[in-house]
DOPA-646544 format. One line per field, with one value per residue (C-alpha): x, z, y; residue in three letters; chain. Coordinates in steps of 0.25 Angstrom, whole numbers. Each point is the difference from the previous one (the first is absolute). Layout:
REM residues N
X: X, ...;
Z: Z, ...;
Y: Y, ...;
koldo: ALA, ...;
bavo: A, ...;
This chain:
REM residues 334
X: 0, 5, -1, 4, 4, 4, -5, -9, -12, 5, -6, -2, 11, 8, 10, 13, 9, 14, 8, 15, 4, -5, -10, 10, 10, 10, -7, -9, -13, 5, 8, -13, -8, 13, 0, -15, 3, 12, -6, -13, 6, -7, -4, 2, -12, 1, 10, -3, 6, 13, -1, -13, 5, 15, 11, 12, 10, -5, -3, 10, -2, 11, 7, 2, 6, -10, 7, 10, -11, -1, -14, -6, -8, -9, -5, -15, -11, -3, -13, 1, -11, 3, -10, 0, -4, -6, -15, -4, 9, 0, 9, 9, 3, 14, 4, 15, 7, 6, -7, -3, 6, -12, -15, -3, -16, 1, 9, -10, -11, 7, 3, -15, -4, 8, -7, -14, 2, 6, -11, 9, -7, 10, 13, 12, 11, 13, 9, 12, 5, 11, -3, 5, 0, 11, 5, 0, -15, -12, -2, -13, -9, -13, -12, -8, -11, -9, -13, -6, -8, 12, 8, -10, -2, 15, 5, 8, 3, -8, 11, 0, 13, 2, 13, 9, -3, 5, -6, -5, -9, -5, -4, -7, -8, -3, -5, -9, -6, -2, -8, 11, 3, 15, 10, 14, 10, 12, 13, 9, 14, 11, 5, 14, 2, -9, 8, -6, -3, -8, -5, -5, -10, -3, -4, -9, -7, -3, -5, -9, -5, -2, -9, -8, -3, -1, 10, 13, 12, 13, 11, 12, 13, -6, 1, 15, 3, -7, 8, 13, -4, -3, 13, 8, -7, 3, 15, 1, -8, 9, 12, -6, -3, -9, -9, 0, -5, -10, -6, -1, -8, -9, -1, -4, -11, -5, -1, -8, -10, -3, -1, -16, 2, 6, -15, -7, -5, 14, 5, -13, 4, 14, -5, -9, 10, 9, -11, -4, 14, 0, -14, -7, -13, 1, -10, -12, 6, 1, 0, 4, 14, 5, 4, 15, 1, 14, 8, 0, 14, 15, 9, 14, 11, 13, 3, 0, 14, 3, -9, 5, -1, -13, -2, 0, -16, -6, -9, -14, -11, -14, -6, -14, -4, 6, 1, 5, 11, 4, 4, 13, 2, 0, 12, 8, -4, 1;
Z: 0, -3, 10, -3, 11, -1, -14, -1, -9, -15, -10, -14, 2, -12, 3, -8, 0, -5, 2, -3, -8, -13, -3, 4, -11, 4, 13, -7, 7, 14, -1, -4, 12, 9, -6, 4, 14, 1, -6, 8, 13, 0, 14, 0, 7, -4, -5, -4, 7, -7, 4, -8, -13, -2, -2, 8, -9, -12, 7, 12, 12, 3, 13, 5, 12, 8, 11, 2, -1, -11, -6, -12, -11, -7, -14, 0, -6, 8, -1, 3, -2, -6, -2, -12, 2, -9, -4, 1, 10, -1, 7, -6, 6, -5, -1, -2, 2, -7, -9, 9, -2, 4, 4, -10, 1, 15, -2, -9, 9, 12, -9, -4, 15, 3, -13, 5, 14, -4, -11, -12, -12, -11, 0, -9, -2, -6, -8, -9, -11, -10, -14, -13, 3, -2, 12, -8, -2, 10, 9, -5, 11, -2, 9, -1, 8, 0, 1, -13, 6, 8, -13, -7, 11, 3, -15, 4, -8, 3, 2, -9, 5, 1, 6, 12, 10, 13, 12, -7, -9, 11, 9, -11, -3, 15, 1, -12, 6, 13, -7, 3, -12, -4, -10, -3, -6, -7, -4, -11, 4, -11, 1, -4, 12, 11, 12, 11, 3, -12, 5, -14, 1, 14, -4, -12, 9, 10, -11, -5, 14, 1, -13, 5, 14, -4, 11, 1, 4, 4, -8, 9, -7, -9, -13, 3, 3, -13, -9, 7, -2, -16, -2, 8, -9, -13, 4, 3, -13, -9, 5, -7, -15, 0, 11, -6, -13, 7, 8, -14, -5, 12, -1, -15, 3, 12, -8, -12, 9, 9, -12, 1, 16, -3, 1, 6, 11, 4, 0, 8, 10, 2, 0, 11, 9, -2, 5, 11, 5, 1, 6, -12, -4, -15, -10, -4, -4, -14, 2, 9, 3, -9, 5, -2, 12, -4, 9, -11, -2, -1, 12, -2, 10, 6, 2, 13, 4, 2, -11, -7, -15, -5, -4, -15, -4, -3, -12, 2, 2, -3, 14, 1, 11, 13, 8, -12, -2, 15, -3, -5, 14, 7, -7, 2, 14, 8;
Y: 0, 14, 10, 15, 9, 14, 2, 12, -1, 2, 9, -7, -10, -6, -11, 1, -12, -5, -12, -2, -12, -5, 11, 11, 2, 11, 1, 10, -4, -2, 13, 8, -5, 3, 14, 2, -4, 9, 12, -1, -6, -13, -6, -15, -6, -15, -11, -14, -11, -4, -14, -3, 5, 0, -10, 6, -7, 8, 13, 0, 9, 10, 3, 14, 8, 9, 7, -11, -11, -10, -1, -6, 5, -11, 1, 3, 9, 13, 9, 15, 11, 14, 11, 8, 14, 11, 4, -14, -8, -15, -11, -10, -14, -3, -15, -3, -13, -11, -10, -12, -14, -8, 1, 10, -2, 2, 13, 6, -3, 7, 12, 0, -1, 13, 6, -4, 5, 14, 2, 0, 4, -4, -8, 5, -10, 5, -8, 1, -10, -1, 4, 4, 15, 10, 8, 13, 0, 2, -12, -8, -2, -9, 0, -14, -5, -13, 8, 5, 11, 6, -1, 8, 10, 2, -1, -13, -12, -13, -10, -13, -5, -15, -7, 1, 11, 6, 5, 13, -9, -9, 12, 7, -13, -2, 15, -3, -13, 8, 11, 10, 9, -2, 6, -4, 11, -6, 8, -7, 1, -1, -15, 4, 9, -8, 2, 9, 11, 5, 14, 3, -11, 3, 14, -5, -9, 11, 10, -11, -2, 15, -1, -12, 6, 14, 4, 8, -9, 8, -4, 4, -3, -11, 10, 3, -15, -4, 10, -5, -15, 3, 7, -11, -11, 9, 0, -15, -3, 8, -8, -13, 2, -12, 6, 14, -6, -8, 11, 8, -11, 0, 15, -1, -11, 8, 13, -7, -7, 13, 9, 0, 3, 14, 4, 12, -10, -3, 14, 4, -10, 5, 15, -4, -6, 12, 9, -9, 0, 15, 1, 6, -4, -7, 4, -9, -13, -4, -15, -11, -6, -11, -13, 1, 9, 5, 9, 11, 4, -4, 1, 5, 4, -5, -14, -7, -6, -15, -6, -13, -1, -4, -15, -3, 0, -13, -2, 6, -10, 0, -2, 5, 9, 6, -13, -8, 10, -1, -15, 6, 7, -13, -4, 13, 4, -13;
koldo: MET, ILE, GLU, LEU, GLU, GLY, VAL, PRO, GLU, LEU, ILE, ASP, PRO, VAL, MET, VAL, ALA, ALA, PHE, GLU, GLY, TRP, ASN, ASP, ALA, GLY, ASP, ALA, ALA, SER, ALA, ALA, VAL, ALA, HIS, LEU, GLU, ARG, GLU, TRP, LYS, GLY, GLU, VAL, PHE, ALA, ALA, LEU, ASP, ALA, GLU, ASP, TYR, TYR, ASP, PHE, GLN, VAL, ASN, ARG, PRO, THR, VAL, PHE, MET, ASP, GLY, GLY, VAL, ARG, LYS, ILE, THR, TRP, PRO, THR, THR, ARG, LEU, SER, VAL, VAL, ARG, VAL, GLY, GLY, GLU, LYS, PRO, ARG, ASP, LEU, VAL, LEU, VAL, ARG, GLY, ILE, GLU, PRO, SER, MET, ARG, TRP, ARG, SER, PHE, CYS, ASN, GLU, LEU, LEU, GLY, PHE, ALA, HIS, GLU, LEU, GLY, VAL, GLU, LEU, VAL, VAL, ILE, LEU, GLY, ALA, LEU, LEU, GLY, ASP, THR, PRO, HIS, THR, ARG, PRO, VAL, PRO, VAL, SER, GLY, VAL, THR, SER, ASP, PRO, ASP, LEU, ALA, GLN, ARG, MET, ASP, LEU, GLU, GLU, THR, LYS, TYR, GLU, GLY, PRO, THR, GLY, ILE, VAL, GLY, VAL, LEU, GLN, GLU, ALA, CYS, THR, HIS, ALA, GLY, VAL, PRO, ALA, VAL, SER, LEU, TRP, ALA, ALA, VAL, PRO, HIS, TYR, VAL, SER, GLN, PRO, PRO, ASN, PRO, LYS, ALA, THR, LEU, ALA, LEU, LEU, ASN, ARG, LEU, GLU, ASP, LEU, LEU, ASP, LEU, ARG, VAL, PRO, GLN, GLY, GLU, LEU, PRO, GLU, ASP, ALA, ARG, ALA, TRP, GLN, VAL, GLY, VAL, ASP, GLN, LEU, ALA, ALA, GLU, ASP, SER, GLU, VAL, ALA, GLU, TYR, VAL, GLN, THR, LEU, GLU, GLU, ALA, ARG, ASP, THR, ALA, GLU, LEU, PRO, GLU, ALA, SER, GLY, GLU, ALA, ILE, ALA, ARG, GLU, PHE, GLU, ARG, TYR, LEU, ARG, ARG, ARG, ASP, VAL, SER, PRO, PRO, PRO, PRO, GLY, GLY, HIS, ALA, THR, ALA, ASP, GLY, GLY, ASP, GLY, GLY, SER, TYR, LEU, ARG, ASP, SER, PRO, GLY, GLY, LYS, SER, ARG, PRO, PRO, ARG, PRO, PRO, LYS, PRO, ASP, ALA, SER, GLY, GLY, PRO, GLU, GLY, GLN, ALA, GLU, GLU, GLU, ASP, GLY, SER, GLU, ASP;
bavo: A, A, A, A, A, A, A, A, A, A, A, A, A, A, A, A, A, A, A, A, A, A, A, A, A, A, A, A, A, A, A, A, A, A, A, A, A, A, A, A, A, A, A, A, A, A, A, A, A, A, A, A, A, A, A, A, A, A, A, A, A, A, A, A, A, A, A, A, A, A, A, A, A, A, A, A, A, A, A, A, A, A, A, A, A, A, A, A, A, A, A, A, A, A, A, A, A, A, A, A, A, A, A, A, A, A, A, A, A, A, A, A, A, A, A, A, A, A, A, A, A, A, A, A, A, A, A, A, A, A, A, A, A, A, A, A, A, A, A, A, A, A, A, A, A, A, A, A, A, A, A, A, A, A, A, A, A, A, A, A, A, A, A, A, A, A, A, A, A, A, A, A, A, A, A, A, A, A, A, A, A, A, A, A, A, A, A, A, A, A, A, A, A, A, A, A, A, A, A, A, A, A, A, A, A, A, A, A, A, A, A, A, A, A, A, A, A, A, A, A, A, A, A, A, A, A, A, A, A, A, A, A, A, A, A, A, A, A, A, A, A, A, A, A, A, A, A, A, A, A, A, A, A, A, A, A, A, A, A, A, A, A, A, A, A, A, A, A, A, A, A, A, A, A, A, A, A, A, A, A, A, A, A, A, A, A, A, A, A, A, A, A, A, A, A, A, A, A, A, A, A, A, A, A, A, A, A, A, A, A, A, A, A, A, A, A, A, A, A, A, A, A, A, A, A, A, A, A, A, A, A, A, A, A;
């Protein structure tokens, strides 16, 4: 039984979740939730029992010193609450942890128990996958749901994926069967530079979350970090002619595919975000947001130090959908 103490009555709560591991290429998704916790000073109110869900030989605990006393931090999933101010304040229930090693159905049921007790109206699960996308272009972010009505109302894709899945897909389906509206946002991370962190992908997920929930997320140092990340990858890719040639091929394919997207709707979406960040009311909308949810610009600045040369890219595959492409991540992350 779930008992919540010290949690005030929440306003229009939305649960936002991300899990390290198979569905978190470049740590982009878990870093996005960590950013929300940090910027809005989230208060942790619950943690799942690590004994129930984790294999400690896979996700090992860590030892640290606290005032001369040795303590252990166990891998788990924690929940915190943040209040988003403004004209229409609302609360976010943030879930951040590690993809469980076992008992996935019980894990999802426990999270849904929290959602029910807190009156959560929508669950948004963040994920990141490895894809054939160039680091020099806006990060593609797709929003998917299993609910046809929700897909139409929020301008999302209705998922048709079939194949291996991770905790993101399992939790989304658990929400659907429990009657809880659920959405997954997936950022595509270049497979030739998959090592974390990837602040550009994190920023793209947060921008898409802003559009989805109609709220303003403080960006902090993320834009600066994203610019530095891109220039660092630019410099590393330039050292390998094969990688540079491959990136150019991806750029040409992306630009050709997205030519129709350079539309009034896409420009209007970015202009509205620009005005929202400056607390200026936008003009009457001329359309709705497109499904790609790109981050609306490239990021150029200084290279962060200490990065290694990017691995030589594999040949692009023909995997079909967010979770199918995430299969590649399993091989590169583990």
